[in-house]
Rosetta silent file (secondary structure, phi, psi, omega in degrees, C-alpha in Angstrom):
SEQUENCE: XXXXXXXXXXXXXXXXXXXXXXXXXXXXXXXXXXXXXXXXXXXXXXXXXXXXXXXXXXXXXXXXXXXXXXXXXXXXXXXXXXXXXXXXXXXXXXXXXXXXXXXXXXXXXXXXXXXXXXXXXXXXXXXXXXXXXXXXXXXXXXXXXXXXXXXXXXXXXX
SCORE:     score description
SCORE:     0.000 S_00000001
   1 L     0.000  -39.972  179.168  156.429  120.487 -101.192 S_00000001
   2 H   -62.620  -35.311  178.337  158.928  122.114 -103.565 S_00000001
   3 H   -64.028  -38.941  179.076  156.021  123.740 -105.428 S_00000001
   4 H   -65.645  -41.165  177.788  154.777  125.307 -102.191 S_00000001
   5 H   -64.413  -40.368  178.804  158.262  126.674 -101.447 S_00000001
   6 H   -65.164  -40.609  178.268  158.518  128.080 -104.982 S_00000001
   7 H   -65.024  -42.979  178.672  155.108  129.731 -104.657 S_00000001
   8 H   -62.086  -38.100  178.929  156.071  131.222 -101.293 S_00000001
   9 H   -62.429  -37.843 -179.255  159.287  132.544 -102.861 S_00000001
  10 H   -71.829  -17.967  179.552  157.310  134.335 -105.542 S_00000001
  11 L   -94.294    1.993 -175.089  155.210  135.990 -102.817 S_00000001
  12 L   -59.410  138.576 -179.196  158.237  137.307 -100.921 S_00000001
  13 E  -123.811  155.923  176.368  157.966  140.926  -99.807 S_00000001
  14 L   -72.682  154.361 -176.957  160.498  143.400  -98.507 S_00000001
  15 L   -71.437  -12.369 -172.902  160.472  143.950  -94.746 S_00000001
  16 L  -101.394  -42.308 -171.976  159.699  147.661  -95.000 S_00000001
  17 L  -132.541    6.515  177.853  156.917  148.379  -97.430 S_00000001
  18 L    80.353   -1.867  177.695  155.492  145.115  -98.740 S_00000001
  19 L   -76.882  163.946  178.949  156.970  145.602 -102.199 S_00000001
  20 E   -55.112  151.945 -177.519  158.867  142.730 -103.840 S_00000001
  21 L   -52.534  134.849  178.820  162.283  142.061 -102.332 S_00000001
  22 L   -82.436  153.342  172.755  164.810  144.647 -103.393 S_00000001
  23 L   -82.045  130.408  179.507  168.165  143.708 -104.865 S_00000001
  24 L  -116.580  154.214  176.966  170.920  144.610 -102.412 S_00000001
  25 L   -66.796  144.382 -178.063  174.630  144.785 -102.981 S_00000001
  26 L   -80.620  109.638 -178.839  176.354  141.580 -101.927 S_00000001
  27 L   -89.330   -6.400 -174.569  178.362  142.396  -98.808 S_00000001
  28 L   -64.015  -27.037 -179.078  179.559  138.815  -98.243 S_00000001
  29 L   -74.475  -26.212 -175.830  182.695  139.372 -100.345 S_00000001
  30 L  -111.474    7.371 -175.333  183.843  142.330  -98.236 S_00000001
  31 L  -119.705  141.324  174.314  182.590  141.260  -94.784 S_00000001
  32 L   -75.093   97.873 -174.396  184.100  138.893  -92.204 S_00000001
  33 H   -72.121  -18.270  177.397  181.207  136.433  -92.129 S_00000001
  34 H   -73.390  -25.083 -178.673  182.707  134.520  -89.179 S_00000001
  35 H  -128.085   50.968 -176.832  182.331  137.687  -87.058 S_00000001
  36 E   -73.246  123.363 -178.592  179.260  139.244  -88.690 S_00000001
  37 E   -93.209  134.816  179.572  177.880  142.103  -86.558 S_00000001
  38 E  -156.527  160.228  179.733  174.129  142.605  -86.281 S_00000001
  39 E   -73.906  138.457 -178.652  171.556  143.882  -83.798 S_00000001
  40 E  -141.666  144.181  173.614  170.267  141.277  -81.351 S_00000001
  41 E   -80.832  119.886  179.934  167.740  141.102  -78.546 S_00000001
  42 E  -125.805   83.659  176.820  169.627  139.998  -75.429 S_00000001
  43 L    68.037  -67.446 -175.352  167.149  139.620  -72.559 S_00000001
  44 L  -128.003    3.901 -178.771  166.464  143.284  -71.771 S_00000001
  45 E  -154.978  164.830  175.416  168.164  145.332  -74.457 S_00000001
  46 E  -101.072  133.534 -178.178  169.219  145.441  -78.077 S_00000001
  47 E  -139.206  155.341  170.879  172.955  145.264  -78.709 S_00000001
  48 E   -79.942  123.177 -178.722  175.278  144.819  -81.638 S_00000001
  49 E  -126.629  163.414  176.742  176.557  141.238  -81.333 S_00000001
  50 E   -95.867  138.561  176.560  178.759  138.964  -83.420 S_00000001
  51 E  -125.452  148.836  170.063  177.296  136.014  -85.309 S_00000001
  52 E   -89.265  106.499 -176.355  178.973  133.286  -87.289 S_00000001
  53 L  -104.103   17.461  179.574  177.219  133.756  -90.623 S_00000001
  54 L   -73.971  156.146  177.383  179.392  131.337  -92.586 S_00000001
  55 H   -59.640  -39.206 -179.690  177.850  128.539  -94.610 S_00000001
  56 H   -60.022  -43.141 -179.334  179.753  126.053  -92.448 S_00000001
  57 H   -69.941  -37.517 -176.451  178.200  127.354  -89.202 S_00000001
  58 H   -81.839  -23.499 -173.623  174.660  127.504  -90.605 S_00000001
  59 H   -52.532  -43.220 -179.940  174.762  124.185  -92.476 S_00000001
  60 L   -59.514  -27.454 -179.990  173.761  121.964  -89.509 S_00000001
  61 L   -82.919  -20.925  179.616  170.552  124.018  -89.163 S_00000001
  62 L    79.246    8.125  176.520  169.748  123.769  -92.878 S_00000001
  63 L  -128.874  146.392 -168.960  169.025  127.522  -93.118 S_00000001
  64 L  -127.127  153.252  178.711  171.618  130.068  -94.259 S_00000001
  65 L   -48.798  130.391  178.541  172.625  133.700  -93.683 S_00000001
  66 L    86.154   -8.838  179.996  170.515  136.052  -95.770 S_00000001
  67 E   -71.934  137.393  177.366  167.870  133.433  -96.500 S_00000001
  68 E   -97.862  136.651  178.556  164.298  134.721  -96.313 S_00000001
  69 E  -131.947  151.785  175.430  161.649  132.531  -94.701 S_00000001
  70 E  -111.271  132.836  177.036  157.906  132.870  -94.184 S_00000001
  71 L   -84.117  121.621  178.387  156.308  131.765  -90.895 S_00000001
  72 L  -105.117    0.823  173.319  153.185  129.720  -91.642 S_00000001
  73 L  -160.950  168.888  179.434  152.410  129.001  -87.981 S_00000001
  74 L    93.660 -170.494 -176.377  153.330  130.088  -84.477 S_00000001
  75 L   -59.861  -29.275 -177.186  153.563  133.545  -82.887 S_00000001
  76 L  -106.475   24.489 -178.303  154.827  135.149  -86.100 S_00000001
  77 L   -51.453  131.966  179.263  152.407  133.414  -88.482 S_00000001
  78 L    89.436  -12.529  179.797  152.143  135.302  -91.773 S_00000001
  79 L   -95.071  165.581  177.233  155.357  137.267  -91.193 S_00000001
  80 E  -115.699  156.799  178.300  158.725  136.846  -92.872 S_00000001
  81 E  -136.323  162.370  173.840  162.209  136.685  -91.370 S_00000001
  82 E  -118.066  130.206  177.679  165.800  136.891  -92.513 S_00000001
  83 E   -72.580  130.749 -179.365  168.355  134.371  -91.233 S_00000001
  84 E   -99.673  -52.099 -179.167  171.291  136.167  -89.582 S_00000001
  85 E   160.245 -163.943 -174.940  173.625  133.409  -88.369 S_00000001
  86 E  -109.453  137.730  175.847  174.691  131.282  -85.425 S_00000001
  87 E  -147.848  130.683  177.552  175.493  132.502  -81.934 S_00000001
  88 L    51.935   40.343  174.826  175.954  130.403  -78.786 S_00000001
  89 L    78.491    6.640 -179.920  174.828  127.230  -80.574 S_00000001
  90 E  -124.691  151.632  175.605  171.522  128.639  -81.841 S_00000001
  91 E   -85.960  129.252 -178.519  170.328  129.954  -85.193 S_00000001
  92 E  -108.126  144.084 -179.102  169.253  133.618  -85.015 S_00000001
  93 E  -142.369  153.527 -177.885  166.752  135.284  -87.328 S_00000001
  94 E  -111.065  115.037 -178.917  165.285  138.777  -87.687 S_00000001
  95 E   -81.402  127.364  179.009  161.473  138.963  -87.906 S_00000001
  96 L   -54.134  137.722  174.457  160.214  141.715  -90.218 S_00000001
  97 L    80.063   -1.839  179.340  158.587  144.620  -88.413 S_00000001
  98 L   -92.525  144.092 -176.309  159.908  143.707  -84.963 S_00000001
  99 L   -79.652  -19.115 -166.874  161.864  146.313  -83.002 S_00000001
 100 L   -85.630   -3.265 -177.771  164.217  143.899  -81.265 S_00000001
 101 L    79.143 -156.080 -176.224  166.614  142.788  -84.029 S_00000001
 102 E   -67.532  145.366  179.286  167.725  139.183  -84.315 S_00000001
 103 E  -136.243  164.779  169.590  166.201  136.591  -81.991 S_00000001
 104 L  -152.349  171.067  176.276  166.423  132.898  -81.205 S_00000001
 105 L  -136.730   85.386 -176.762  164.740  130.593  -78.727 S_00000001
 106 H   -60.830  -24.997 -179.865  167.305  128.176  -77.280 S_00000001
 107 H   -64.018  -26.018  178.934  164.659  126.617  -75.017 S_00000001
 108 H   -76.452  -16.239  178.419  162.997  125.118  -78.111 S_00000001
 109 L    54.679   47.981  179.385  166.259  123.290  -78.933 S_00000001
 110 L   -83.808  116.585 -172.413  165.818  123.717  -82.703 S_00000001
 111 L  -122.235  -17.797 -178.549  168.865  122.107  -84.296 S_00000001
 112 L  -135.072  165.275 -177.197  168.001  120.985  -87.833 S_00000001
 113 H   -45.240  -51.979 -175.885  166.051  122.224  -90.871 S_00000001
 114 H   -67.387  -25.727  176.209  162.883  120.254  -90.094 S_00000001
 115 H   -59.746  -43.352 -179.526  162.780  121.508  -86.469 S_00000001
 116 H   -71.025  -37.282  177.206  162.201  125.052  -87.774 S_00000001
 117 H   -65.455  -39.980 -178.842  159.688  123.858  -90.361 S_00000001
 118 H   -71.994  -40.779 -176.399  157.777  121.936  -87.686 S_00000001
 119 H   -77.781  -45.136 -173.698  157.837  124.691  -85.031 S_00000001
 120 H  -111.254   -7.557 -176.002  157.349  127.799  -87.193 S_00000001
 121 L    66.041   32.156 -176.219  156.189  126.355  -90.511 S_00000001
 122 L   -58.494  135.331  173.357  159.120  128.075  -92.235 S_00000001
 123 E  -123.111  130.511 -179.744  158.945  128.217  -96.042 S_00000001
 124 E   -69.098  137.200 -178.148  162.017  129.310  -98.011 S_00000001
 125 E  -117.435  -15.018 -174.561  161.546  132.538  -99.976 S_00000001
 126 E   133.852 -159.813 -175.879  164.915  133.313 -101.502 S_00000001
 127 E  -140.340  144.581  175.283  167.970  135.227 -100.353 S_00000001
 128 L  -130.009  162.754  173.791  168.890  138.855  -99.684 S_00000001
 129 L   -86.671  135.657 -178.158  172.092  140.617  -98.715 S_00000001
 130 L  -109.799  123.709  178.554  172.170  141.672  -95.053 S_00000001
 131 L   -75.589  129.890  177.378  174.056  144.832  -94.122 S_00000001
 132 L   -72.679  159.464  177.442  176.253  144.354  -91.040 S_00000001
 133 L   -94.626  161.521  168.420  175.973  146.696  -88.050 S_00000001
 134 L  -117.167  158.146 -173.222  178.687  148.772  -86.444 S_00000001
 135 L   -58.604  -32.992 -175.928  178.920  149.243  -82.690 S_00000001
 136 L  -106.955    9.261 -176.002  177.884  152.897  -82.692 S_00000001
 137 L   -80.444  149.942  174.417  175.458  152.776  -85.590 S_00000001
 138 E   -72.458  137.997 -179.957  171.758  153.514  -85.355 S_00000001
 139 L   -69.547  159.444 -179.787  169.673  150.367  -85.766 S_00000001
 140 L   -67.682   -7.648 -179.727  167.472  150.039  -88.846 S_00000001
 141 L   -96.910    8.975  173.767  164.479  150.396  -86.542 S_00000001
 142 L    86.509   11.754  177.323  165.349  153.983  -85.649 S_00000001
 143 L  -134.215  133.144  179.485  166.868  153.453  -82.211 S_00000001
 144 E   -76.908  148.388 -179.739  170.544  153.207  -81.392 S_00000001
 145 H   -55.420  -35.197 -177.979  171.567  150.209  -79.263 S_00000001
 146 H   -68.906  -24.353 -176.494  172.895  152.532  -76.533 S_00000001
 147 H  -109.452    6.417 -178.170  169.506  154.278  -76.192 S_00000001
 148 L   -77.594  144.541  178.982  167.166  151.357  -76.629 S_00000001
 149 L  -131.641  154.528 -179.944  164.970  150.424  -73.694 S_00000001
 150 H   -59.429  -25.172 -179.356  162.777  147.399  -72.883 S_00000001
 151 H   -62.789  -23.396  179.897  159.720  149.670  -72.887 S_00000001
 152 H   -80.441   -9.936 -177.862  160.053  149.876  -76.685 S_00000001
 153 L   -73.210  140.452  176.096  159.733  146.093  -76.961 S_00000001
 154 L   -63.780  -20.341 -179.620  156.461  144.670  -78.245 S_00000001
 155 L   -87.084  -13.375 -177.888  156.638  142.171  -75.378 S_00000001
 156 L   -67.441  -31.064 -179.760  156.978  144.894  -72.710 S_00000001
 157 L   -77.556  -17.960 -176.271  153.282  145.750  -72.958 S_00000001
 158 L   -74.037    0.000    0.000  152.238  142.109  -72.535 S_00000001
């Protein structure tokens, strides 16, 4: 199993252009990780929300802030995600190429490392630095939280 994770790590791609993961400056030393701000899908809109991205908060889930994972099954099979942190008792992650920012699915009640491996087939890929959001900042997907609408969601057409 460790060999498969190592192989998946060597195949890791950046979320934007498919090139190998870029090195990013480490923001964890200068950022309040207990109140880490990032874009999140909250029912009908994208908003900047606070996440607890500390190692302590993420440890029960067995996945950590900035960790890259590959989905080997489920709705996002073949895609990669970045772990953002914990909010309202759930682990949130950002799926590459999705417009909505960080997501979670509390209805699945995923609470430990193996729950995510069993549900999504997550394979660890390595770690990247995640830039925090500011309340008035444009999202990395080209739409500001104040102007985002559900019609832009990939699920709105379904």
